[in-house]
Short mmCIF file of the C-alpha atoms (twelve columns), coordinates in Angstrom:
data_MODEL
# 
_entry.id   MODEL 
# 
loop_
_atom_site.group_PDB 
_atom_site.id 
_atom_site.type_symbol 
_atom_site.label_atom_id 
_atom_site.label_alt_id 
_atom_site.label_comp_id 
_atom_site.label_asym_id 
_atom_site.label_seq_id 
_atom_site.Cartn_x 
_atom_site.Cartn_y 
_atom_site.Cartn_z 
_atom_site.pdbx_PDB_model_num 
ATOM 1   C CA . MET A 1   -43.926 37.095 37.020 1 
ATOM 2   C CA . LEU A 2   -44.009 36.629 40.785 1 
ATOM 3   C CA . ASN A 3   -47.235 36.702 42.794 1 
ATOM 4   C CA . LEU A 4   -47.259 38.988 45.829 1 
ATOM 5   C CA . LEU A 5   -49.716 36.622 47.528 1 
ATOM 6   C CA . ASP A 6   -47.120 33.849 47.527 1 
ATOM 7   C CA . ILE A 7   -45.325 35.214 50.563 1 
ATOM 8   C CA . LYS A 8   -42.358 33.129 51.626 1 
ATOM 9   C CA . PRO A 9   -41.186 33.017 55.268 1 
ATOM 10  C CA . LEU A 10  -39.182 36.111 56.132 1 
ATOM 11  C CA . PRO A 11  -35.487 35.717 57.015 1 
ATOM 12  C CA . LEU A 12  -34.341 35.837 60.628 1 
ATOM 13  C CA . ALA A 13  -31.365 37.684 62.080 1 
ATOM 14  C CA . THR A 14  -31.246 34.971 64.762 1 
ATOM 15  C CA . ALA A 15  -31.009 32.079 62.293 1 
ATOM 16  C CA . GLY A 16  -28.628 29.442 63.643 1 
ATOM 17  C CA . LEU A 17  -29.468 30.109 67.289 1 
ATOM 18  C CA . GLU A 18  -31.891 27.967 69.284 1 
ATOM 19  C CA . PRO A 19  -35.223 29.773 69.761 1 
ATOM 20  C CA . VAL A 20  -37.190 30.161 72.971 1 
ATOM 21  C CA . LYS A 21  -40.770 29.116 72.314 1 
ATOM 22  C CA . GLY A 22  -43.494 30.986 74.105 1 
ATOM 23  C CA . GLU A 23  -46.706 32.934 73.824 1 
ATOM 24  C CA . ILE A 24  -47.513 36.630 73.936 1 
ATOM 25  C CA . LYS A 25  -50.911 38.271 74.293 1 
ATOM 26  C CA . SER A 26  -52.455 35.428 76.288 1 
ATOM 27  C CA . VAL A 27  -54.253 38.298 77.985 1 
ATOM 28  C CA . PRO A 28  -54.120 41.952 76.889 1 
ATOM 29  C CA . GLU A 29  -52.078 42.864 79.991 1 
ATOM 30  C CA . ASP A 30  -49.205 40.738 78.653 1 
ATOM 31  C CA . PHE A 31  -48.656 43.328 75.919 1 
ATOM 32  C CA . VAL A 32  -48.511 46.912 77.194 1 
ATOM 33  C CA . VAL A 33  -47.827 49.757 74.763 1 
ATOM 34  C CA . GLU A 34  -47.394 53.424 75.601 1 
ATOM 35  C CA . GLU A 35  -47.015 56.005 72.876 1 
ATOM 36  C CA . ILE A 36  -44.001 58.326 72.933 1 
ATOM 37  C CA . PRO A 37  -45.567 61.508 71.507 1 
ATOM 38  C CA . ALA A 38  -43.729 63.864 69.197 1 
ATOM 39  C CA . TYR A 39  -45.008 66.775 71.285 1 
ATOM 40  C CA . GLU A 40  -47.244 67.496 74.245 1 
ATOM 41  C CA . PRO A 41  -50.481 69.440 73.680 1 
ATOM 42  C CA . ALA A 42  -50.030 73.158 74.274 1 
ATOM 43  C CA . GLY A 43  -53.055 73.505 76.553 1 
ATOM 44  C CA . GLU A 44  -55.030 75.737 74.203 1 
ATOM 45  C CA . GLY A 45  -56.417 75.548 70.689 1 
ATOM 46  C CA . ASP A 46  -59.351 74.341 68.627 1 
ATOM 47  C CA . PHE A 47  -58.704 70.635 69.109 1 
ATOM 48  C CA . LEU A 48  -59.231 68.482 72.171 1 
ATOM 49  C CA . TYR A 49  -56.476 65.952 72.852 1 
ATOM 50  C CA . LEU A 50  -57.445 62.861 74.824 1 
ATOM 51  C CA . TRP A 51  -54.858 60.641 76.502 1 
ATOM 52  C CA . VAL A 52  -56.697 57.343 76.365 1 
ATOM 53  C CA . GLU A 53  -56.242 53.727 77.323 1 
ATOM 54  C CA . LYS A 54  -57.744 50.962 75.222 1 
ATOM 55  C CA . ARG A 55  -57.892 47.304 76.178 1 
ATOM 56  C CA . ASP A 56  -58.405 44.570 73.580 1 
ATOM 57  C CA . LEU A 57  -59.649 47.048 70.955 1 
ATOM 58  C CA . SER A 58  -58.246 47.696 67.498 1 
ATOM 59  C CA . SER A 59  -57.384 51.323 66.768 1 
ATOM 60  C CA . PRO A 60  -59.825 51.656 63.820 1 
ATOM 61  C CA . TYR A 61  -62.644 50.185 65.926 1 
ATOM 62  C CA . MET A 62  -61.804 52.568 68.773 1 
ATOM 63  C CA . ALA A 63  -61.904 55.550 66.402 1 
ATOM 64  C CA . ARG A 64  -65.191 54.475 64.825 1 
ATOM 65  C CA . SER A 65  -66.797 53.819 68.209 1 
ATOM 66  C CA . LEU A 66  -65.690 57.184 69.574 1 
ATOM 67  C CA . ALA A 67  -66.901 58.972 66.437 1 
ATOM 68  C CA . LYS A 68  -70.293 57.265 66.742 1 
ATOM 69  C CA . ALA A 69  -70.557 58.234 70.414 1 
ATOM 70  C CA . LEU A 70  -69.753 61.868 69.539 1 
ATOM 71  C CA . SER A 71  -71.906 61.910 66.357 1 
ATOM 72  C CA . ILE A 72  -69.024 62.924 64.088 1 
ATOM 73  C CA . PRO A 73  -67.435 61.303 61.022 1 
ATOM 74  C CA . SER A 74  -64.658 58.877 61.981 1 
ATOM 75  C CA . MET A 75  -62.203 60.935 59.889 1 
ATOM 76  C CA . GLU A 76  -62.481 63.697 62.509 1 
ATOM 77  C CA . VAL A 77  -60.834 61.464 65.099 1 
ATOM 78  C CA . GLY A 78  -57.087 61.992 64.820 1 
ATOM 79  C CA . MET A 79  -54.376 59.622 66.009 1 
ATOM 80  C CA . ALA A 80  -50.636 59.421 65.520 1 
ATOM 81  C CA . GLY A 81  -50.486 55.669 64.945 1 
ATOM 82  C CA . TYR A 82  -52.294 52.366 65.293 1 
ATOM 83  C CA . LYS A 83  -51.658 50.198 68.343 1 
ATOM 84  C CA . ASP A 84  -52.001 46.432 68.675 1 
ATOM 85  C CA . ARG A 85  -55.529 45.215 69.278 1 
ATOM 86  C CA . ARG A 86  -54.647 42.474 71.779 1 
ATOM 87  C CA . SER A 87  -52.958 44.815 74.223 1 
ATOM 88  C CA . VAL A 88  -53.346 47.498 76.829 1 
ATOM 89  C CA . SER A 89  -52.358 50.651 74.952 1 
ATOM 90  C CA . ARG A 90  -52.139 54.289 75.934 1 
ATOM 91  C CA . GLN A 91  -51.987 57.055 73.337 1 
ATOM 92  C CA . TRP A 92  -53.136 60.537 72.371 1 
ATOM 93  C CA . ILE A 93  -56.130 60.981 70.059 1 
ATOM 94  C CA . SER A 94  -57.781 64.227 69.003 1 
ATOM 95  C CA . VAL A 95  -61.357 65.370 68.354 1 
ATOM 96  C CA . PRO A 96  -62.874 68.788 67.602 1 
ATOM 97  C CA . GLY A 97  -62.587 71.020 70.650 1 
ATOM 98  C CA . HIS A 98  -66.263 71.914 70.916 1 
ATOM 99  C CA . LEU A 99  -67.008 68.316 71.953 1 
ATOM 100 C CA . GLU A 100 -65.280 68.528 75.332 1 
ATOM 101 C CA . LYS A 101 -68.473 68.179 77.388 1 
ATOM 102 C CA . GLU A 102 -69.708 65.326 75.193 1 
ATOM 103 C CA . THR A 103 -66.525 63.332 75.866 1 
ATOM 104 C CA . ASP A 104 -67.521 63.123 79.545 1 
ATOM 105 C CA . LYS A 105 -70.508 60.984 78.502 1 
ATOM 106 C CA . VAL A 106 -68.590 58.518 76.324 1 
ATOM 107 C CA . GLU A 107 -68.945 54.907 77.400 1 
ATOM 108 C CA . ILE A 108 -67.097 52.311 75.302 1 
ATOM 109 C CA . GLU A 109 -66.171 48.931 76.711 1 
ATOM 110 C CA . GLY A 110 -62.397 48.638 77.013 1 
ATOM 111 C CA . PHE A 111 -61.872 52.398 76.526 1 
ATOM 112 C CA . LYS A 112 -60.916 55.033 79.101 1 
ATOM 113 C CA . ILE A 113 -60.126 58.742 78.845 1 
ATOM 114 C CA . LEU A 114 -57.290 59.354 81.306 1 
ATOM 115 C CA . ARG A 115 -56.743 63.082 80.748 1 
ATOM 116 C CA . LYS A 116 -57.540 65.921 78.395 1 
ATOM 117 C CA . SER A 117 -55.772 68.944 76.959 1 
ATOM 118 C CA . ARG A 118 -56.058 71.384 74.057 1 
ATOM 119 C CA . HIS A 119 -53.900 71.955 71.008 1 
ATOM 120 C CA . GLY A 120 -53.938 74.025 67.835 1 
ATOM 121 C CA . ASN A 121 -53.931 71.234 65.272 1 
ATOM 122 C CA . LYS A 122 -55.512 67.851 64.670 1 
ATOM 123 C CA . LEU A 123 -53.350 64.887 65.594 1 
ATOM 124 C CA . ARG A 124 -52.189 63.187 62.399 1 
ATOM 125 C CA . THR A 125 -50.470 59.973 61.429 1 
ATOM 126 C CA . GLY A 126 -46.771 60.124 62.260 1 
ATOM 127 C CA . HIS A 127 -47.042 62.655 65.093 1 
ATOM 128 C CA . LEU A 128 -45.103 60.390 67.468 1 
ATOM 129 C CA . HIS A 129 -41.500 59.456 68.192 1 
ATOM 130 C CA . GLY A 130 -42.239 55.816 68.874 1 
ATOM 131 C CA . ASN A 131 -43.683 53.421 71.422 1 
ATOM 132 C CA . GLN A 132 -42.541 51.969 74.731 1 
ATOM 133 C CA . PHE A 133 -43.289 48.262 75.128 1 
ATOM 134 C CA . ASN A 134 -43.572 46.006 78.149 1 
ATOM 135 C CA . ILE A 135 -44.209 42.458 76.927 1 
ATOM 136 C CA . LEU A 136 -44.502 39.191 78.825 1 
ATOM 137 C CA . LEU A 137 -43.348 36.153 76.836 1 
ATOM 138 C CA . ARG A 138 -44.972 33.240 78.612 1 
ATOM 139 C CA . SER A 139 -42.482 30.393 78.644 1 
ATOM 140 C CA . ASN A 140 -40.619 28.023 80.923 1 
ATOM 141 C CA . MET A 141 -37.696 30.166 81.970 1 
ATOM 142 C CA . ASP A 142 -35.356 27.522 83.346 1 
ATOM 143 C CA . GLU A 143 -31.605 28.191 83.361 1 
ATOM 144 C CA . GLN A 144 -31.185 26.775 79.836 1 
ATOM 145 C CA . ASN A 145 -33.876 29.018 78.350 1 
ATOM 146 C CA . GLN A 146 -32.528 32.032 80.214 1 
ATOM 147 C CA . GLN A 147 -29.170 31.532 78.538 1 
ATOM 148 C CA . LYS A 148 -30.840 31.007 75.144 1 
ATOM 149 C CA . ILE A 149 -32.837 34.222 75.315 1 
ATOM 150 C CA . LYS A 150 -29.795 36.205 76.401 1 
ATOM 151 C CA . LYS A 151 -27.948 34.990 73.277 1 
ATOM 152 C CA . LEU A 152 -30.933 35.782 71.052 1 
ATOM 153 C CA . VAL A 153 -31.265 39.299 72.450 1 
ATOM 154 C CA . GLU A 154 -27.521 39.811 72.085 1 
ATOM 155 C CA . ARG A 155 -27.734 38.811 68.390 1 
ATOM 156 C CA . VAL A 156 -30.654 41.156 67.656 1 
ATOM 157 C CA . THR A 157 -28.883 43.973 69.471 1 
ATOM 158 C CA . GLU A 158 -25.830 43.371 67.271 1 
ATOM 159 C CA . THR A 159 -27.740 43.146 63.969 1 
ATOM 160 C CA . GLY A 160 -30.438 45.687 64.705 1 
ATOM 161 C CA . LEU A 161 -34.123 44.980 64.161 1 
ATOM 162 C CA . TRP A 162 -34.876 44.000 60.571 1 
ATOM 163 C CA . ASN A 163 -37.902 46.192 60.021 1 
ATOM 164 C CA . PHE A 164 -40.203 43.727 58.271 1 
ATOM 165 C CA . TYR A 165 -43.968 44.070 58.403 1 
ATOM 166 C CA . GLY A 166 -45.552 41.154 60.222 1 
ATOM 167 C CA . GLU A 167 -48.335 38.903 58.991 1 
ATOM 168 C CA . GLN A 168 -50.987 40.913 60.811 1 
ATOM 169 C CA . ARG A 169 -50.407 43.723 58.318 1 
ATOM 170 C CA . PHE A 170 -51.884 41.603 55.538 1 
ATOM 171 C CA . GLY A 171 -55.031 40.336 57.250 1 
ATOM 172 C CA . LYS A 172 -56.324 36.873 57.986 1 
ATOM 173 C CA . ASN A 173 -55.523 34.571 55.057 1 
ATOM 174 C CA . LEU A 174 -53.995 37.662 53.351 1 
ATOM 175 C CA . GLU A 175 -57.500 39.061 52.847 1 
ATOM 176 C CA . THR A 176 -56.455 42.703 53.334 1 
ATOM 177 C CA . LEU A 177 -53.603 42.313 50.838 1 
ATOM 178 C CA . LYS A 178 -55.984 40.704 48.317 1 
ATOM 179 C CA . ILE A 179 -58.335 43.689 48.543 1 
ATOM 180 C CA . GLY A 180 -55.404 46.046 47.961 1 
ATOM 181 C CA . LEU A 181 -54.366 44.158 44.849 1 
ATOM 182 C CA . ASP A 182 -57.969 44.251 43.611 1 
ATOM 183 C CA . LEU A 183 -58.091 48.015 44.156 1 
ATOM 184 C CA . LEU A 184 -54.955 48.480 42.072 1 
ATOM 185 C CA . ALA A 185 -56.582 46.326 39.376 1 
ATOM 186 C CA . GLN A 186 -59.587 48.719 39.390 1 
ATOM 187 C CA . ASP A 187 -61.963 46.069 40.735 1 
ATOM 188 C CA . LYS A 188 -65.389 47.689 41.245 1 
ATOM 189 C CA . GLU A 189 -66.387 45.567 44.223 1 
ATOM 190 C CA . ALA A 190 -63.147 46.416 46.050 1 
ATOM 191 C CA . SER A 191 -63.703 50.134 45.387 1 
ATOM 192 C CA . ARG A 192 -66.994 49.957 47.341 1 
ATOM 193 C CA . ARG A 193 -65.232 48.822 50.512 1 
ATOM 194 C CA . PRO A 194 -65.233 51.206 53.523 1 
ATOM 195 C CA . PHE A 195 -62.704 54.037 53.459 1 
ATOM 196 C CA . TYR A 196 -60.610 52.705 56.356 1 
ATOM 197 C CA . LEU A 197 -60.399 49.240 54.788 1 
ATOM 198 C CA . ARG A 198 -59.335 50.599 51.394 1 
ATOM 199 C CA . LYS A 199 -56.632 52.616 53.113 1 
ATOM 200 C CA . LEU A 200 -55.400 49.561 55.033 1 
ATOM 201 C CA . ALA A 201 -55.553 47.376 51.934 1 
ATOM 202 C CA . LEU A 202 -53.457 49.685 49.761 1 
ATOM 203 C CA . SER A 203 -51.003 50.077 52.631 1 
ATOM 204 C CA . ALA A 204 -50.770 46.274 52.768 1 
ATOM 205 C CA . VAL A 205 -49.570 46.228 49.140 1 
ATOM 206 C CA . GLN A 206 -46.948 48.859 49.935 1 
ATOM 207 C CA . SER A 207 -45.877 46.855 52.985 1 
ATOM 208 C CA . ALA A 208 -45.554 43.583 51.070 1 
ATOM 209 C CA . LEU A 209 -43.353 45.240 48.447 1 
ATOM 210 C CA . PHE A 210 -41.243 46.865 51.166 1 
ATOM 211 C CA . ASN A 211 -40.731 43.415 52.710 1 
ATOM 212 C CA . GLU A 212 -39.507 42.068 49.380 1 
ATOM 213 C CA . VAL A 213 -36.985 44.898 48.975 1 
ATOM 214 C CA . LEU A 214 -35.701 44.276 52.499 1 
ATOM 215 C CA . ARG A 215 -35.623 40.518 51.853 1 
ATOM 216 C CA . LEU A 216 -33.453 41.081 48.765 1 
ATOM 217 C CA . ARG A 217 -31.108 43.434 50.605 1 
ATOM 218 C CA . VAL A 218 -30.753 40.977 53.497 1 
ATOM 219 C CA . THR A 219 -29.998 38.219 50.985 1 
ATOM 220 C CA . ASN A 220 -27.405 40.447 49.278 1 
ATOM 221 C CA . ASN A 221 -26.108 41.678 52.652 1 
ATOM 222 C CA . THR A 222 -26.818 45.281 51.647 1 
ATOM 223 C CA . HIS A 223 -29.525 46.047 54.249 1 
ATOM 224 C CA . LYS A 224 -26.958 48.061 56.224 1 
ATOM 225 C CA . LYS A 225 -24.718 48.916 53.292 1 
ATOM 226 C CA . VAL A 226 -25.049 52.316 51.625 1 
ATOM 227 C CA . LEU A 227 -25.490 51.980 47.873 1 
ATOM 228 C CA . ALA A 228 -25.126 54.739 45.321 1 
ATOM 229 C CA . GLY A 229 -28.413 56.640 45.167 1 
ATOM 230 C CA . ASP A 230 -29.742 55.359 48.504 1 
ATOM 231 C CA . VAL A 231 -32.108 57.463 50.592 1 
ATOM 232 C CA . LEU A 232 -30.899 57.565 54.192 1 
ATOM 233 C CA . CYS A 233 -32.716 58.321 57.406 1 
ATOM 234 C CA . MET A 234 -31.241 60.432 60.188 1 
ATOM 235 C CA . LEU A 235 -31.847 58.844 63.608 1 
ATOM 236 C CA . PRO A 236 -33.739 59.424 65.797 1 
ATOM 237 C CA . GLN A 237 -35.339 62.394 63.976 1 
ATOM 238 C CA . GLU A 238 -36.001 60.278 60.843 1 
ATOM 239 C CA . SER A 239 -35.463 63.143 58.418 1 
ATOM 240 C CA . LYS A 240 -34.482 61.786 54.993 1 
ATOM 241 C CA . CYS A 241 -31.602 62.667 52.674 1 
ATOM 242 C CA . HIS A 242 -29.722 61.191 49.732 1 
ATOM 243 C CA . ALA A 243 -26.419 59.431 50.213 1 
ATOM 244 C CA . ARG A 244 -23.673 61.893 49.290 1 
ATOM 245 C CA . ASN A 245 -20.368 60.384 50.367 1 
ATOM 246 C CA . LEU A 246 -20.606 56.595 50.543 1 
ATOM 247 C CA . GLN A 247 -17.680 56.177 52.915 1 
ATOM 248 C CA . GLU A 248 -18.792 58.879 55.364 1 
ATOM 249 C CA . ASP A 249 -22.445 57.833 55.187 1 
ATOM 250 C CA . GLN A 250 -21.496 54.202 55.775 1 
ATOM 251 C CA . ALA A 251 -19.619 55.207 58.922 1 
ATOM 252 C CA . ARG A 252 -22.761 56.966 60.223 1 
ATOM 253 C CA . VAL A 253 -24.893 53.903 59.468 1 
ATOM 254 C CA . ASP A 254 -22.379 51.671 61.265 1 
ATOM 255 C CA . GLN A 255 -22.549 53.995 64.293 1 
ATOM 256 C CA . GLY A 256 -26.361 53.839 64.380 1 
ATOM 257 C CA . LEU A 257 -26.722 57.526 63.518 1 
ATOM 258 C CA . MET A 258 -28.363 56.807 60.158 1 
ATOM 259 C CA . ALA A 259 -30.238 53.950 58.494 1 
ATOM 260 C CA . VAL A 260 -30.760 52.868 54.912 1 
ATOM 261 C CA . THR A 261 -34.392 53.161 53.801 1 
ATOM 262 C CA . GLY A 262 -36.667 51.156 51.551 1 
ATOM 263 C CA . PRO A 263 -39.771 52.145 49.586 1 
ATOM 264 C CA . MET A 264 -43.398 52.451 50.534 1 
ATOM 265 C CA . GLN A 265 -44.294 52.706 46.867 1 
ATOM 266 C CA . GLY A 266 -46.413 55.597 45.576 1 
ATOM 267 C CA . TRP A 267 -46.812 58.207 42.872 1 
ATOM 268 C CA . LYS A 268 -45.144 61.051 44.779 1 
ATOM 269 C CA . MET A 269 -42.424 59.401 46.849 1 
ATOM 270 C CA . TYR A 270 -39.940 61.951 48.157 1 
ATOM 271 C CA . PRO A 271 -37.056 61.747 48.245 1 
ATOM 272 C CA . LYS A 272 -36.683 59.156 45.516 1 
ATOM 273 C CA . PRO A 273 -33.671 56.871 45.225 1 
ATOM 274 C CA . THR A 274 -31.395 57.108 42.206 1 
ATOM 275 C CA . GLU A 275 -28.661 55.057 40.548 1 
ATOM 276 C CA . GLU A 276 -28.004 51.569 42.003 1 
ATOM 277 C CA . ALA A 277 -30.643 51.839 44.733 1 
ATOM 278 C CA . LEU A 278 -33.341 52.827 42.232 1 
ATOM 279 C CA . LEU A 279 -32.458 49.930 39.943 1 
ATOM 280 C CA . LEU A 280 -32.728 47.467 42.824 1 
ATOM 281 C CA . GLU A 281 -36.137 48.740 43.953 1 
ATOM 282 C CA . THR A 282 -37.482 48.947 40.411 1 
ATOM 283 C CA . LYS A 283 -36.377 45.364 39.773 1 
ATOM 284 C CA . VAL A 284 -38.325 44.130 42.810 1 
ATOM 285 C CA . CYS A 285 -41.433 46.114 41.919 1 
ATOM 286 C CA . GLU A 286 -41.500 45.041 38.288 1 
ATOM 287 C CA . SER A 287 -40.858 41.391 39.192 1 
ATOM 288 C CA . PHE A 288 -44.370 41.443 40.711 1 
ATOM 289 C CA . GLY A 289 -45.863 43.194 37.675 1 
ATOM 290 C CA . PHE A 290 -46.049 46.726 39.073 1 
ATOM 291 C CA . LYS A 291 -45.117 49.659 36.853 1 
ATOM 292 C CA . GLN A 292 -44.742 53.160 38.290 1 
ATOM 293 C CA . GLU A 293 -48.019 54.383 36.745 1 
ATOM 294 C CA . VAL A 294 -50.080 51.895 38.782 1 
ATOM 295 C CA . TRP A 295 -49.835 54.126 41.855 1 
ATOM 296 C CA . LYS A 296 -51.529 57.102 40.204 1 
ATOM 297 C CA . GLY A 297 -55.188 57.850 40.793 1 
ATOM 298 C CA . PHE A 298 -55.300 56.989 44.490 1 
ATOM 299 C CA . GLY A 299 -54.459 60.425 45.891 1 
ATOM 300 C CA . LYS A 300 -53.153 60.478 49.451 1 
ATOM 301 C CA . PHE A 301 -53.680 56.712 49.760 1 
ATOM 302 C CA . LEU A 302 -50.585 56.055 47.666 1 
ATOM 303 C CA . MET A 303 -48.353 59.117 47.749 1 
ATOM 304 C CA . GLY A 304 -45.388 57.009 48.797 1 
ATOM 305 C CA . ALA A 305 -42.827 57.290 51.578 1 
ATOM 306 C CA . ARG A 306 -39.537 55.870 52.834 1 
ATOM 307 C CA . ARG A 307 -39.089 53.445 55.730 1 
ATOM 308 C CA . CYS A 308 -35.955 52.368 57.579 1 
ATOM 309 C CA . LEU A 309 -34.709 48.896 56.716 1 
ATOM 310 C CA . VAL A 310 -32.996 48.307 60.061 1 
ATOM 311 C CA . TYR A 311 -33.362 50.017 63.427 1 
ATOM 312 C CA . PRO A 312 -30.651 49.979 66.094 1 
ATOM 313 C CA . ILE A 313 -31.831 48.462 69.375 1 
ATOM 314 C CA . SER A 314 -30.716 49.819 72.707 1 
ATOM 315 C CA . GLU A 315 -31.834 49.427 76.317 1 
ATOM 316 C CA . LEU A 316 -33.620 46.116 75.853 1 
ATOM 317 C CA . ASN A 317 -34.179 44.870 79.377 1 
ATOM 318 C CA . LEU A 318 -35.064 41.336 80.445 1 
ATOM 319 C CA . GLY A 319 -36.913 40.491 83.649 1 
ATOM 320 C CA . PHE A 320 -37.349 36.817 84.512 1 
ATOM 321 C CA . GLU A 321 -40.636 35.960 86.227 1 
ATOM 322 C CA . THR A 322 -42.548 32.872 87.313 1 
ATOM 323 C CA . ASP A 323 -44.647 32.886 84.120 1 
ATOM 324 C CA . GLY A 324 -41.862 33.752 81.686 1 
ATOM 325 C CA . VAL A 325 -39.675 36.686 80.737 1 
ATOM 326 C CA . ARG A 326 -40.709 40.314 80.502 1 
ATOM 327 C CA . LEU A 327 -39.080 42.404 77.785 1 
ATOM 328 C CA . SER A 328 -38.991 46.165 78.103 1 
ATOM 329 C CA . PHE A 329 -37.832 48.297 75.183 1 
ATOM 330 C CA . SER A 330 -38.787 51.185 72.925 1 
ATOM 331 C CA . LEU A 331 -39.020 51.288 69.149 1 
ATOM 332 C CA . PRO A 332 -39.399 54.145 66.672 1 
ATOM 333 C CA . ALA A 333 -42.768 54.803 65.077 1 
ATOM 334 C CA . GLY A 334 -43.724 52.161 62.545 1 
ATOM 335 C CA . ALA A 335 -41.470 49.393 63.867 1 
ATOM 336 C CA . TYR A 336 -43.253 46.263 65.058 1 
ATOM 337 C CA . ALA A 337 -42.549 44.815 68.491 1 
ATOM 338 C CA . THR A 338 -43.903 41.497 67.244 1 
ATOM 339 C CA . GLN A 339 -40.958 41.330 64.815 1 
ATOM 340 C CA . LEU A 340 -38.556 41.498 67.741 1 
ATOM 341 C CA . ILE A 341 -40.493 38.710 69.497 1 
ATOM 342 C CA . ARG A 342 -40.387 36.732 66.235 1 
ATOM 343 C CA . GLU A 343 -36.580 36.841 66.348 1 
ATOM 344 C CA . ILE A 344 -36.707 35.218 69.790 1 
ATOM 345 C CA . THR A 345 -39.378 32.561 69.199 1 
ATOM 346 C CA . GLN A 346 -38.552 32.144 65.484 1 
ATOM 347 C CA . GLN A 347 -42.244 31.799 64.766 1 
ATOM 348 C CA . ASP A 348 -44.776 34.280 63.414 1 
ATOM 349 C CA . ALA A 349 -47.218 35.855 65.821 1 
ATOM 350 C CA . ALA A 350 -50.839 34.797 65.567 1 
ATOM 351 C CA . GLU A 351 -52.779 36.776 63.003 1 
ATOM 352 C CA . GLU A 352 -54.479 39.824 64.441 1 
ATOM 353 C CA . PRO A 353 -56.846 41.865 62.271 1 
ATOM 354 C CA . GLU A 354 -56.105 45.590 62.302 1 
ATOM 355 C CA . CYS A 355 -59.634 46.732 61.520 1 
# 
């Protein structure tokens, strides 16, 4: 039986090309993220939406600090998605509407409220289309490296972004992933961990298994091939459906209109794959000792979901500067910009705790 903690290096779409070594996140301003919301607040309703900027703060820490300042449980702070800690990030978050005056008094280092509005519902995970990135890769951008990075970007644009989870998902020394595995093993000490950490830890297990499914499909060259029983994702809306006509669906995938999905394992995954796709995913899961019943008993933590294996990349712009090259691009929700940088530098980003 394989051990999920024995993570092997992930494959690279740019294998065979010379990398461009460099650093990101030397300072937070090198990594700028702006959320692309799924909708704008309506201007009225029971919830207060805050368009905020955070600098060098993790999203969970920001939420906990804001909740403490407003004297509310951290679960009452809503956000559509986590943003990188070592960054300057702008995003919507929501709090109960009756706290509007109290938000004027909030003082958190590295945190600014840029504007406010009202809406009828709490902001929840997934309420975004994606994120716009502006990233400085600090490197010697002589003529040779400029040509190298152009070839690397051209390759990734051709292949699409292989949607692996990066090392930061699993915590320093895989500590977050270890806690998740302990939770699934009904370890009492792990079950006493804070709510946000248990949620992250179980998600880390799902993410590691997703990576292994994608690894297998890259190895088999089926990451962009529609198999019988596959669950597909309509782009950019990301609504899910089963493959119906393999030839027609394959044409849509080839055109970038759809993507093949992989599993974020759980007890209530919908839609579920069938036939060949189900056999492939079950094989991966069981090779690490996980049976379907292991996901039960964790409620919303482990309901399960589907995630695109490969995302098309468009409008990736390069700007050469004195200190390096600036990359400007957008990605759908859930895709990691650090994975795109990894394809260029061919090295993993430094570990960055999410909590």
